Structures are given as C-alpha cells and as structure tokens.
C-alpha positions in Angstrom: 78.4 -73.4 -141.4 74.9 -72.0 -142.0 74.4 -70.8 -145.6 73.8 -67.1 -146.1 70.4 -67.7 -147.7 69.3 -69.7 -144.7 70.6 -67.0 -142.3 68.5 -64.4 -144.2 65.5 -66.7 -144.1 65.8 -67.0 -140.3 66.2 -63.2 -139.9 63.2 -62.5 -142.2 61.0 -65.0 -140.3 61.8 -63.9 -136.8 59.2 -61.6 -135.4 60.4 -59.4 -132.6 57.1 -59.3 -130.7 56.7 -63.1 -131.0 60.3 -63.7 -129.9 60.3 -61.3 -126.9 56.8 -62.5 -125.8 58.4 -65.9 -124.9 60.2 -64.2 -122.1 58.4 -60.9 -121.4 54.8 -60.0 -120.8 54.1 -57.2 -123.4 51.3 -54.7 -123.5 50.4 -52.6 -126.6 51.5 -49.0 -126.3 50.4 -47.1 -129.5 52.1 -48.6 -132.5 54.6 -50.4 -130.2 54.7 -52.8 -127.2 56.0 -52.2 -123.7 57.1 -54.5 -120.8 59.4 -54.9 -117.9 63.0 -55.3 -119.0 64.3 -58.9 -118.7 67.9 -57.7 -118.3 67.6 -55.7 -115.1 65.2 -55.2 -112.1 62.7 -52.5 -112.7 59.2 -51.6 -111.5 58.2 -49.2 -114.3 58.3 -50.7 -117.8 61.0 -49.2 -120.0 61.5 -52.0 -122.4 60.0 -51.1 -125.8 59.3 -53.3 -128.8 58.8 -51.9 -132.3 57.1 -54.3 -134.7 57.7 -51.8 -137.6 61.5 -51.9 -137.1 61.5 -55.5 -135.7 63.7 -54.4 -132.9 63.5 -53.9 -129.1 65.3 -51.8 -126.6 65.4 -51.0 -122.9 65.8 -47.2 -122.4 67.1 -47.8 -118.9 69.9 -50.3 -119.3 70.2 -50.0 -123.1 70.0 -53.8 -124.0 67.9 -55.1 -126.8 68.2 -55.2 -130.6 67.0 -57.5 -133.3 65.4 -60.9 -132.5 68.9 -62.5 -133.0 70.6 -60.0 -130.7 67.8 -60.4 -128.1 68.2 -64.1 -127.9 72.0 -63.8 -127.8 71.7 -61.3 -124.8 68.9 -63.1 -123.0 70.1 -66.7 -123.4 73.8 -65.8 -123.6 74.2 -67.7 -126.9 76.7 -67.2 -129.6 75.5 -65.8 -133.0 75.2 -69.3 -134.6 73.5 -70.7 -131.5 70.9 -67.9 -131.6 70.2 -68.5 -135.3 69.7 -72.2 -134.6 67.4 -71.4 -131.7 65.2 -69.1 -134.0 65.4 -71.7 -136.8 63.9 -74.3 -134.5 61.2 -71.9 -133.2 60.1 -71.1 -136.8 60.6 -74.6 -138.1 63.3 -73.6 -140.6 65.6 -76.3 -141.9 69.2 -75.3 -141.4 71.1 -75.6 -144.6 74.8 -75.8 -144.0 77.4 -74.4 -146.4 79.8 -77.2 -147.3 83.0 -76.5 -145.5 86.4 -77.0 -147.1 88.7 -79.6 -145.8 90.5 -77.3 -143.4 87.3 -75.9 -141.9 85.8 -79.4 -141.6 88.9 -80.7 -139.8 88.9 -77.7 -137.4 85.2 -78.2 -136.6 85.7 -82.0 -136.1 88.7 -81.4 -133.8 86.9 -78.8 -131.8 83.8 -81.0 -131.3 85.9 -84.0 -130.4 87.9 -82.0 -127.8 84.7 -80.6 -126.3 83.2 -84.1 -126.1 86.4 -85.4 -124.4 86.3 -82.6 -121.8 82.6 -83.3 -121.1 83.3 -87.0 -120.8 86.2 -86.3 -118.5 84.1 -83.9 -116.3 81.4 -86.6 -115.8 84.2 -89.2 -115.1 85.7 -86.9 -112.4 82.3 -86.3 -110.8 81.5 -90.0 -110.8 84.9 -90.8 -109.3 84.3 -88.2 -106.5 81.0 -89.6 -105.4 81.2 -93.3 -106.3 84.8 -94.5 -105.5 86.4 -95.0 -102.1 89.4 -92.7 -103.0 87.0 -90.1 -104.3 84.9 -90.0 -101.2 87.8 -90.4 -98.7 90.1 -87.9 -100.3 88.4 -85.6 -102.8 84.9 -85.3 -101.2 86.5 -85.0 -97.7 88.6 -82.1 -99.0 85.6 -80.3 -100.4 83.6 -80.8 -97.2 86.5 -79.5 -95.2 86.4 -76.3 -97.4 82.8 -76.0 -96.4 81.2 -76.9 -99.8 77.9 -78.8 -99.6 76.7 -81.4 -102.1 74.5 -79.0 -104.0 77.4 -76.6 -104.6 79.8 -79.4 -105.5 77.3 -80.7 -108.1 76.5 -77.1 -109.3 80.1 -76.4 -110.2 80.7 -80.0 -111.4 83.6 -80.5 -109.0 85.4 -83.9 -109.2 88.4 -86.0 -108.4 91.1 -87.6 -110.5 92.4 -90.9 -109.2 96.0 -91.1 -108.2 96.9 -93.5 -111.0 99.0 -92.9 -114.0 96.5 -93.6 -116.8 93.0 -94.1 -115.2 91.5 -91.2 -117.2 93.4 -92.1 -120.4 92.1 -95.6 -120.4 88.5 -94.4 -119.7 88.7 -92.0 -122.7 90.2 -94.7 -125.0 87.4 -97.1 -124.0 84.9 -94.3 -124.9 86.4 -94.3 -128.4 88.4 -91.1 -128.5 91.7 -90.9 -130.5 95.1 -90.2 -129.0 95.4 -87.1 -131.2 92.3 -85.4 -129.6 93.0 -86.7 -126.1 96.5 -85.2 -126.1 95.2 -82.0 -127.7 93.0 -81.3 -124.7 96.0 -81.5 -122.3 94.1 -83.9 -120.1 96.7 -86.6 -120.9 100.2 -86.6 -122.3 101.9 -89.1 -124.6 104.0 -91.6 -122.8 107.5 -92.5 -124.1 106.6 -96.1 -123.7 103.3 -95.8 -125.7 99.9 -94.8 -124.6 99.3 -91.9 -122.3 99.4 -90.7 -118.7 97.1 -88.4 -116.8 98.1 -84.8 -116.2 95.8 -84.3 -113.2 96.3 -87.6 -111.3 95.6 -87.4 -107.5 94.0 -83.9 -107.7 90.6 -82.4 -107.0 89.1 -81.1 -110.2 87.6 -77.7 -111.1 86.1 -77.7 -114.6 86.4 -74.4 -116.5 83.4 -73.5 -118.6 83.0 -70.9 -121.3 80.1 -68.5 -121.2 77.8 -71.0 -123.0 78.5 -73.7 -120.3 80.8 -75.9 -122.4 83.7 -77.5 -120.5 86.9 -76.1 -122.2 89.6 -76.7 -119.5 90.3 -77.9 -116.0 92.2 -76.8 -112.9 93.5 -79.5 -110.6 94.6 -78.9 -107.0 97.0 -81.3 -105.3 96.3 -82.6 -101.9 99.9 -83.6 -101.3 103.1 -81.6 -100.6 103.5 -80.8 -104.3 105.4 -77.6 -105.4 102.8 -77.2 -108.1 99.7 -76.6 -105.9 97.5 -76.0 -109.0 97.9 -77.5 -112.5 95.8 -76.1 -115.3 95.0 -77.3 -118.8 97.3 -75.9 -121.5 96.0 -73.6 -124.1 94.4 -75.2 -127.1 92.1 -74.5 -130.0 89.1 -74.5 -127.5 90.8 -72.8 -124.6 92.5 -69.4 -124.5 93.1 -68.6 -120.9 93.3 -64.8 -121.6 89.7 -64.9 -122.9 88.0 -66.8 -120.1 86.8 -66.1 -116.6 86.1 -68.9 -114.1 82.5 -68.9 -112.9 81.1 -66.6 -115.6 78.7 -69.2 -116.9 77.1 -69.5 -113.4 77.3 -65.8 -112.7 76.1 -64.2 -115.9 72.4 -63.8 -115.1 73.2 -62.5 -111.6 75.6 -60.0 -113.1 73.0 -58.8 -115.5 70.3 -58.5 -112.8 72.5 -56.7 -110.3 74.4 -54.7 -113.0 77.6 -55.5 -111.0 80.4 -58.0 -111.1 82.7 -59.1 -108.2 86.2 -60.1 -109.3 88.2 -62.4 -107.2 91.3 -64.5 -107.7 90.6 -68.2 -107.4 88.2 -71.0 -107.9 87.3 -71.5 -104.2 86.6 -67.8 -103.8 84.0 -68.0 -106.5 82.4 -71.2 -105.2 82.2 -70.1 -101.6 80.7 -66.7 -102.4 78.2 -68.4 -104.7 77.2 -70.8 -101.9 76.8 -67.9 -99.5 74.3 -66.3 -101.8 76.5 -63.8 -103.8 76.3 -65.3 -107.3 77.6 -62.4 -109.4 81.2 -63.3 -108.9 84.0 -64.4 -111.3 87.7 -65.2 -111.0 90.7 -64.3 -113.1 92.2 -67.7 -111.9 95.3 -66.2 -110.4 96.4 -64.4 -113.6 96.6 -60.6 -114.3 93.6 -59.3 -116.1 93.7 -59.4 -119.9 91.8 -57.3 -122.5 89.8 -60.4 -123.5 88.6 -61.0 -119.9 87.7 -57.3 -119.6 85.6 -57.5 -122.8 83.8 -60.5 -121.4 82.9 -58.6 -118.2 81.9 -55.5 -120.2 79.3 -57.6 -122.1 77.3 -57.9 -118.9 78.0 -54.8 -116.8 80.2 -51.7 -116.5 80.4 -51.9 -112.7 83.2 -54.1 -111.2 84.3 -54.5 -107.6 87.7 -56.2 -107.1 88.1 -58.1 -103.8 91.5 -58.2 -102.2 92.8 -59.9 -99.1 95.2 -58.2 -96.7 98.4 -59.0 -98.7 99.6 -55.5 -99.6 102.5 -56.9 -101.7 100.0 -58.9 -103.8 97.7 -55.9 -104.1 100.5 -53.6 -105.4 101.5 -56.2 -108.0 97.9 -56.4 -109.4 97.1 -52.7 -109.5 98.6 -52.1 -112.9 96.3 -54.6 -114.5 93.2 -52.8 -113.3 94.3 -49.7 -115.3 93.0 -51.7 -118.3 89.6 -51.8 -116.8 89.6 -48.0 -116.4 90.7 -47.6 -120.0 87.6 -49.5 -121.1 85.4 -46.9 -119.3 84.4 -49.4 -116.6 83.5 -48.2 -113.1 85.9 -49.8 -110.7 85.6 -50.2 -106.9 87.9 -52.1 -104.6 87.1 -54.0 -101.4 89.9 -54.8 -98.9 88.9 -57.7 -96.7 90.0 -57.8 -93.0 93.5 -59.0 -92.2 93.8 -62.8 -92.5 90.7 -63.1 -94.6 90.2 -63.9 -98.3 86.8 -64.1 -100.2 86.6 -67.8 -99.5 87.2 -67.7 -95.8 85.0 -64.5 -95.3 82.1 -66.0 -97.2 82.4 -69.2 -95.2 82.1 -67.4 -91.9 79.4 -64.8 -92.8 76.0 -64.9 -94.3 75.2 -63.3 -97.6 73.5 -60.4 -95.9 76.5 -59.8 -93.6 78.9 -60.0 -96.6 76.7 -57.6 -98.6 76.6 -55.2 -95.7 80.4 -55.3 -95.4 80.8 -54.7 -99.1 78.4 -51.7 -99.2 80.1 -50.2 -96.1 83.7 -50.7 -97.2 84.1 -50.8 -101.0 85.9 -47.7 -102.3 86.7 -46.0 -105.5 89.8 -47.5 -107.2 91.8 -44.3 -107.6 91.3 -43.4 -103.9 92.3 -46.9 -102.9 95.4 -46.9 -105.1 96.4 -43.6 -103.8 96.1 -44.8 -100.2 97.9 -48.1 -100.8 100.8 -46.7 -102.7 101.5 -43.7 -100.5 101.4 -45.8 -97.3 104.7 -45.3 -95.4 106.1 -42.7 -97.9 105.2 -39.5 -96.0 108.9 -38.6 -95.5 110.3 -39.8 -98.8 109.5 -37.0 -101.5 111.3 -38.9 -104.3 109.2 -42.1 -103.9 106.1 -40.0 -103.2 106.7 -38.2 -106.5 107.0 -41.6 -108.3 103.7 -42.7 -106.8 101.9 -39.6 -107.9 103.2 -40.1 -111.5 101.8 -43.7 -111.3 98.4 -42.3 -110.2 98.4 -39.8 -113.0 99.0 -42.6 -115.5 95.9 -44.4 -114.1 93.7 -41.3 -114.4 95.1 -40.6 -117.9 93.7 -43.9 -119.3 90.1 -43.0 -118.3 88.4 -42.1 -121.6 85.9 -39.7 -120.1 87.4 -36.2 -119.6 84.8 -35.2 -117.0 85.8 -38.2 -114.9 89.4 -37.3 -115.3 88.8 -33.8 -114.0 86.8 -35.1 -111.0 89.7 -37.4 -110.0 92.1 -34.6 -110.5 90.2 -32.5 -108.0 90.0 -35.3 -105.4 93.7 -36.2 -105.8 94.6 -32.5 -105.5 93.0 -32.4 -102.1 94.4 -35.8 -101.0 97.9 -35.3 -102.2 98.0 -31.5 -101.4 99.1 -30.7 -105.0 97.8 -27.8 -107.1 95.0 -29.1 -109.3 96.3 -27.2 -112.3 99.7 -29.0 -112.0 97.9 -32.4 -111.9 95.7 -31.6 -114.9 98.7 -30.5 -116.9 100.5 -33.8 -116.0 97.3 -35.8 -116.9 97.0 -34.0 -120.2 100.7 -34.7 -121.1 100.2 -38.4 -120.2 97.0 -38.5 -122.3 98.9 -37.1 -125.3 101.8 -39.5 -124.7 99.3 -42.4 -124.6 97.8 -41.2 -127.9 101.2 -40.9 -129.5 102.1 -44.4 -128.5 98.8 -45.8 -129.7 99.2 -44.0 -133.0 102.7 -45.3 -133.4 101.6 -48.8 -132.6 98.7 -48.5 -135.0 101.0 -47.4 -137.8 103.5 -50.1 -137.0 100.7 -52.7 -137.3 99.5 -51.2 -140.5 103.0 -51.4 -142.0 103.3 -55.0 -141.0 99.9 -55.9 -142.4 100.8 -54.1 -145.7 104.2 -55.8 -145.8 102.5 -59.2 -145.3 99.9 -58.6 -148.0 102.3 -56.9 -150.5 105.8 -58.2 -149.6 107.4 -56.6 -152.7 106.2 -53.0 -151.8 109.2 -50.8 -151.0 109.3 -49.5 -147.4 107.9 -46.0 -146.7 109.6 -43.6 -144.2 107.3 -43.5 -141.2 108.8 -40.1 -140.2 109.3 -38.0 -143.3 111.2 -34.7 -142.9 109.2 -31.8 -141.4 109.8 -29.5 -144.4 108.8 -32.0 -147.0 106.4 -30.3 -149.5 102.8 -31.3 -149.6 101.5 -33.3 -152.5 100.1 -31.3 -155.4 96.3 -30.8 -155.8 93.7 -29.5 -153.4 94.6 -29.0 -149.7 94.2 -32.2 -147.8 92.9 -32.9 -144.3 94.9 -35.2 -142.1 93.1 -38.3 -140.9 93.8 -38.6 -137.2 93.7 -42.4 -137.0 93.4 -43.4 -133.3 95.0 -40.3 -131.8 91.8 -38.2 -131.2 89.1 -40.8 -131.8 87.2 -39.7 -128.6 86.9 -36.1 -129.9 85.9 -37.3 -133.4 83.4 -39.9 -132.1 80.2 -37.8 -132.4 81.1 -36.6 -135.9 81.9 -40.1 -137.2 78.9 -41.5 -135.4 76.5 -39.2 -137.2 77.9 -40.3 -140.6 77.6 -43.9 -139.5 74.0 -43.2 -138.5 73.2 -41.8 -142.0 74.8 -44.8 -143.6 72.8 -47.2 -141.5 69.4 -45.6 -142.0 69.7 -44.0 -145.5 72.9 -45.5 -147.1 71.2 -47.1 -150.1 68.7 -44.4 -151.0 69.2 -42.6 -154.3 70.7 -39.4 -153.1 72.0 -37.3 -156.1 73.6 -37.3 -159.5 77.3 -37.7 -159.9 79.4 -35.0 -161.5 78.7 -36.4 -164.9 75.1 -35.4 -164.4 73.8 -38.8 -165.4 74.9 -41.5 -162.9 72.7 -42.0 -159.9 74.6 -42.0 -156.6 73.3 -43.6 -153.4 73.9 -41.8 -150.1 76.7 -44.2 -149.3 78.4 -43.5 -152.7 78.1 -39.8 -152.1 79.7 -40.1 -148.7 82.4 -42.3 -150.2 83.2 -39.7 -152.8 83.4 -36.9 -150.2 85.8 -38.9 -148.0 88.0 -40.0 -150.9 88.2 -36.3 -152.0 90.1 -35.5 -148.8 91.6 -38.9 -148.1 89.6 -39.3 -144.9 89.0 -42.5 -143.0 87.1 -43.4 -139.9 89.3 -43.5 -136.7 86.6 -45.7 -135.0 87.0 -49.2 -136.2 83.4 -50.2 -135.8 82.1 -47.2 -137.8 84.7 -48.1 -140.4 83.3 -51.7 -140.6 79.8 -50.3 -141.0 80.9 -47.9 -143.8 82.7 -50.7 -145.6 79.8 -53.1 -145.1 77.3 -50.7 -146.6 79.6 -50.2 -149.7 80.0 -53.9 -149.9 76.2 -54.4 -150.1 75.8 -52.2 -153.2 76.2 -54.8 -155.9 73.8 -57.3 -154.3 71.4 -54.5 -153.3 71.0 -53.3 -156.9 70.2 -56.8 -158.1 67.6 -57.3 -155.3 66.2 -53.7 -156.0 65.7 -54.6 -159.6 63.6 -57.6 -158.6 61.7 -55.6 -156.0 60.9 -53.0 -158.6 59.5 -55.6 -160.9 57.3 -56.9 -158.0 56.3 -53.3 -157.2 55.2 -52.8 -160.8 53.1 -55.9 -160.7 51.6 -54.7 -157.4 50.8 -51.3 -159.0 49.1 -53.0 -161.9 47.0 -55.2 -159.5 46.0 -52.2 -157.4 45.0 -50.1 -160.4 43.0 -53.0 -162.0 41.2 -53.6 -158.7 40.5 -49.8 -158.3 39.3 -49.3 -161.8 36.9 -52.3 -161.5 35.5 -50.8 -158.2 35.0 -47.4 -159.9 33.3 -49.1 -162.9 31.0 -51.0 -160.6 29.9 -47.9 -158.7 26.8 -46.0 -159.5 28.7 -42.9 -160.6 27.8 -41.9 -164.2 29.3 -38.4 -164.4 32.4 -38.5 -166.6 34.2 -35.7 -164.7 33.6 -37.5 -161.3 34.8 -40.8 -162.7 38.0 -39.1 -164.1 38.5 -37.4 -160.7 38.2 -40.8 -158.9 40.6 -42.5 -161.4 43.2 -39.6 -161.0 43.0 -39.9 -157.2 43.3 -43.7 -157.5 46.5 -43.3 -159.6 47.9 -40.8 -157.1 47.2 -43.1 -154.1 48.6 -46.2 -155.8 51.7 -44.4 -157.0 52.4 -43.0 -153.5 51.8 -46.5 -152.0 54.2 -48.2 -154.4 56.8 -45.5 -154.1 56.6 -45.9 -150.3 57.1 -49.7 -150.6 60.2 -49.2 -152.7 61.5 -46.6 -150.4 60.9 -48.8 -147.3 62.8 -51.6 -149.0 65.7 -49.2 -149.6 65.5 -47.8 -146.0 65.4 -51.2 -144.3 68.0 -52.9 -146.4 71.1 -51.9 -144.5 69.4 -51.8 -141.2 68.0 -55.3 -141.4 71.4 -56.8 -142.2 73.6 -54.8 -139.8 71.4 -55.2 -136.7 71.8 -59.0 -137.3 75.5 -58.9 -138.3 77.6 -61.8 -137.0 80.2 -59.2 -135.8 79.3 -58.4 -132.2 80.7 -54.9 -132.3 78.9 -54.0 -135.6 75.6 -55.5 -134.3 75.7 -53.7 -131.0 76.5 -50.3 -132.5 73.9 -50.8 -135.3 71.3 -51.6 -132.7 72.2 -48.5 -130.7 72.0 -46.3 -133.8 68.6 -47.5 -134.9 66.9 -47.8 -131.5 66.3 -44.4 -129.9 63.4 -43.0 -127.9 62.4 -40.6 -130.7 62.0 -43.4 -133.2 60.1 -45.7 -130.9 57.8 -42.9 -129.6 54.1 -43.6 -130.0 53.6 -39.9 -130.9 55.4 -40.2 -134.3 54.7 -42.8 -136.9 57.7 -44.5 -138.5 56.8 -42.9 -141.9 56.6 -39.4 -140.5 59.8 -39.6 -138.6 61.8 -40.9 -141.6 60.1 -38.5 -144.0 60.9 -35.4 -142.0 64.5 -36.3 -141.8 64.5 -37.4 -145.5 63.4 -33.9 -146.4 66.4 -32.5 -144.7 69.1 -34.9 -145.9 70.2 -32.6 -148.7 71.3 -30.1 -146.0 72.1 -32.3 -143.1 74.4 -34.9 -144.7 76.8 -32.3 -146.4 76.7 -30.4 -143.1 77.7 -33.5 -141.1 80.6 -34.3 -143.5 81.7 -30.6 -143.2 81.5 -30.7 -139.4 83.7 -33.8 -139.4 86.3 -32.3 -141.8 86.2 -29.1 -139.7 86.8 -31.1 -136.5 89.9 -32.7 -138.1 91.2 -29.3 -139.1 90.6 -28.0 -135.6 92.6 -30.9 -134.1 95.5 -30.1 -136.4 95.3 -26.4 -135.4 95.3 -27.3 -131.8 98.4 -29.5 -132.2 100.2 -26.8 -134.2 99.3 -24.1 -131.7 100.6 -26.3 -128.9 103.9 -26.7 -130.7 104.0 -23.0 -131.5 104.0 -22.1 -127.8 107.5 -23.7 -127.3 108.9 -23.2 -130.8 111.6 -20.7 -131.8 113.3 -19.3 -134.9 112.7 -21.0 -138.2 110.3 -23.6 -136.7 108.0 -20.7 -135.5 107.8 -19.3 -139.1 107.0 -22.8 -140.5 104.3 -23.4 -137.9 102.7 -20.0 -138.5 102.6 -20.8 -142.3 101.0 -24.2 -141.6 98.4 -22.6 -139.3 97.5 -20.0 -142.0 97.1 -22.9 -144.5 94.7 -24.7 -142.2 92.6 -21.5 -141.7 92.5 -21.3 -145.5 91.2 -24.8 -145.6 88.5 -24.0 -143.1 87.4 -21.1 -145.4 87.5 -23.5 -148.4 85.3 -26.0 -146.5 82.7 -23.3 -145.8 82.7 -22.3 -149.5 82.4 -26.0 -150.6 79.6 -26.6 -148.2 77.6 -23.9 -149.9 78.1 -25.6 -153.3 77.4 -29.2 -152.0 73.9 -28.9 -150.8 71.9 -31.4 -152.9 68.3 -32.2 -153.6 67.8 -35.9 -152.7 66.3 -38.0 -155.4 63.4 -40.4 -154.8 
C-alpha cells in the first residue's frame, strides 16, 4: 500500500492545468482556463480549470474535480491506479507501506488469481484460433452467431477444449499453485489428485472489471447440456452482484452519449457493439443489484432497458428496475418486435436502423409497466387494484417529489383514478418505505453496537409512548434516514462550511480562553442537542474534518514558524530597499516603513489563512472514499467560485466576513427543520387520534413550539465574531 506521506507528495505535485492539458486543449479565461469537456460532446466550452484551487469542473455534465479525480474519471482508474499514474508523470518514487501478513497474503492471492485468469484467457483465445477443435467447433459457432474476427478478438472470446484437464495442465506448467487455480473456479480438485476443468468443451466469454482485468468467465455449451451456461463462482476477485458484462468496452461510449443500454446476455452486448451501438452492458441473466446500479450511475443517469417479446420474463424483471428508480436514474424501456432479442435484431439491422427504432419506440418505464401489468385485466377489478398498488410502489421509491407528482398526474389519466387518491396512496407508501428504512437502520446499528460491545445490555427499541423525557434542556430528535431528502439542503450547507472553513479559528469557547475552530464550534452545537447527520457522506466529511484537527495543529505550528521567517525576510528586504533609496526625510521614511510593515503583515496573515482554508479541501477532494471525494468536489466547484469576475481572495473574504452570522443561522435552520418534521408527524397523528392520545399529542406539539422559540432566542445569543 502507498504510504500516506507519498500520497500527499503526489497530491501536492499534481498541477491541474498540467494534468488536464494532456487530454484537453485549454485557453486562458481570466484567472482560470477553459476548454471543451472531455466527458461529453459539446460545441461551446463549459469545462473550467482553476489553478488557484487546483480543481476542474464541467458546468454542463458536472464531472471534474482534483487531478486525482480527473484521472480516475477520464481514464477509469481506481484511486491507487490514478495515484500511480500521477506519480509516474511527476517522477515520484512510490513508497509502499509495509503490509501485515494478512494484507500481504490477500494481495498476493489476488494478484495470482488475476494472473491465472489472464493466462487462461490467452489460452482460450489461442485454442480458438490455433487448434482444429477450436476452429471447427468454437470459431464456427461464433461465425454462425454473426461475429467477425475483429469482434471476437475485441471481446477476447475463446474456446475450452473438451478434455478433462487441458487448462489445468497448462496452468500448472505456467507455474501456478493448486490453491490459486482452484480459488479462481477455473478448475476443481479431483478426488484422484490434480484437477479437472470446469469449462471443458465450451465457448468462452471473459468477464472484465471496469479496469479491463479478467475476473471471471462464462462458458456456453455447444452440446445438449441442461446447464447451457456455466459461470465462474464468486471469489475474492469476483463478486457477481458488483459487475456488469461489457462495461469495460462500453464505458467511454456511455460517457460520451450520456446513456446506457441494459440487456440480458453476453451475445446481446457483443452483437450490438459490432453493429455500432457501443454503450451497452449486460446484467448476465441476473436481477439487477445495488452494486450494478452504482456502477452504471458512475457513468450516466440515463438507462434504457431492452426487452424481447417474452411478457412473462418482462414481468419477472420489473421489480428489479424499481431499484434504478430509487437511485434517481432516468429509466426508459424498449420492447423489441415479437421473436426478436437484442442479438438477433442487431444482427439483421444496421446501427442507424437500430438507433431509429430505439428513438421511435423507447418509452418511459412507469408508462411501460402500467401497460404491461394491466394487459388483459380490464374486467377484473381485484387484480386491477393490485396492479395499481404495484405501480404506486414504483412511483413511491422515486426520490424527487416533483417527478412523483408528474407520474401521479399521468397515471391518473391512464388509470382513470382521481389524482388526489393516487397522491395519498403514494405518500402513504413513501412513509411506509421511510419507516422500514429507519427500522432497518436501527436494527443494523444495534447489531453493530452489540458486535463492538457484546456486554452492553439490550435497549428497548420501542419504549413506551408516555415515557418521560430526559432531564436537561429540550432535545431535538435526529431523524436518521427517515427524512434525509428534506434535510439534505440543511446538512449540505453545514458540510460546505466544514469543507471550506472547518479549520479556521472561529471563536472562543465558553471558558473565554480556548480557541475553537469552526469545526469544533459546529461539533459543540450538534452535541448540545444530540444531533447527527442523516446523510452518510456528510457525516463522513464531518468526522474526517474533526479527525484532522490533531495533525492540522502540528502542521499549523510548523507553517507559522515558516511564516514568521518569511515575515522577517520580507521586512529585512524592504528596510534595505528603503535605506538604499534617496529619501532623507525622517517622516517619509517612517511612513514607508509603517506601510511596509502593514503590507508584510497582511501578506503573511493571508498565507496562514490560505493554509487553513485549503487544508480540508486539499485532502477531501483527493479522499480515497469515492463518495466523499465526489461530494467534496461538488461542494468546492461552483460557477461563482470559478468566475473570472471575482478573485479567489475576494470571494472567500466576503463570505468570511459573514461567517459569524451565517454559520449559526445555518445550524439554527437545520435544527428548526428537524423540529418542523417532528411537528408534521405529530399533527398527522393528531388527525386520527382520540381521547388521551389527543391530549398527549397536543402537549408534545406545544413543547415543540416552545423549542422553536428557544431556538430563535439562542440564535440571537450565538452570533459570534470570527477570529483571524
């Protein structure tokens, strides 16, 4: 593993203009640079590069970030791969942290298994083209499917000889151990010693990860075998639920077109690619998983799912697509003509004909689902009602409320149901989904707590409703995941302040002596009311900033010493210049010296402040956690900051002058939003309550209104004057 000091050296050396210029033609635009975005097709440049912040961003598609993130996005590398790429570019020697025995074995095992798969892939390809059985059986089959030699080689297709241990013997001769050969699943251990081939007599489809490494295989039989396809078992290098067939070959086309076609099998991907439609991947015959959805989401939000005419198969796969909707993706569906699948249709049509058919016939997923499920149920009100509930469940998982309302309007017209009735059902389902998510989150937290502290006594997850509140000030209920969408803008604003200003000296603690950074001030405010971030990425940012404090203070001390030395040098140089001038008037000399001290002081203070301001940002926009890095890049790259009209110093200074008001206000707004959510929930319960429950709910509502008043009072007392 790369040592932390080496990682920081790479990050410090990488210049964003230099890195981006290797791929994009840049022109100066004020203090920044501008060029055509390398991530999507555009005619007017919207890709901005800021040397001052060492970041870039396309204000059309949103991609960009630090030099590390840019290389990861553009070259589709992992975080360590991007670091190694930049280290090579800047001639930085990679210093590896010595791994422990467990880490060393895991890395050795992984590398050995990847080498075995790569060796096997070359062996299968060589067998296909250079043996009689390969040509007569395997190659003949691929030609029959309509694949040409260029396509066969592009996807590294191959053939496994119909012999028990042909591959096993080849791998042993190459020097690989039984342990690693069997771990890949290419061969299994024989009861009589040695091994036998899993894929014998099959044409081979290598499965590659997004970086192009062969991690698994699919093998299709050419005989009357009940197991038409056999796939590699899961291993330390292959998790089926996290991979999509063809993504390595499709990723750049997906980025350029901002669209991904999703099909079922290997040959669908290959045939469409050969016909000229390259932005296509396959789920390999399995239902979509969250891991696969996250993979697609890295490249685009727009997905078109291709189906053949098998209505039973379509209905079975519809539920998996709800997961795509829940991730905020834009889903369309294309139903191919009867008797056609993506493979056969691509074989018999040109790319332009296929594209024309797609544009003319792809339809919105909800409309498609409504039509498919209601087919033949016109006279069956019970089944029709069940279908409508199914459609409501799909709409309810969509995170955007406006999109939900649009679908409700359309379904109201299609289904001939009152829109208000649909909206009420959708809202009930949304609340039910939230309750389930909250319950599941609490269950996981209890399990994690129990695993970490096995001797901790169990806590009742559902305490009595009339249990008295803890003594002390009124508390605000943290909403966990239940209302995270509503709380998102409030939490995001706090995360933004942490990212940009988290380690600035902000105010004095209650003791009137201890200096608090902005991050420590925010921590004290959240702890005061027992608040936590419902958004897991913002919570990671918050904890990362707090975790930097100790190291930051050590580095700040060193930076201050260097700043003091720089101040001394500037003053010495300035005094010598004044002394060497022709000015003899004492008052004029004193005026020049006073102005010099003022300018040097301002310059040195600015340097220290810039060190503070950039400390969090530099680390989090290069964080190894993908989610943290992407959100951090989004929070620090906006049009206002990169505008040529405003200098970096002026933009930060103007907001700095308002921090004493805006930060307490942002925390107040968040707390107030939490109280509003509690009030909304209590008022909803009040509408159906009766008797004693009504009285209790009214009392709780009064208490919450009192808390809102307290918050307003506290805000007036908490405005602070930021300290330099």
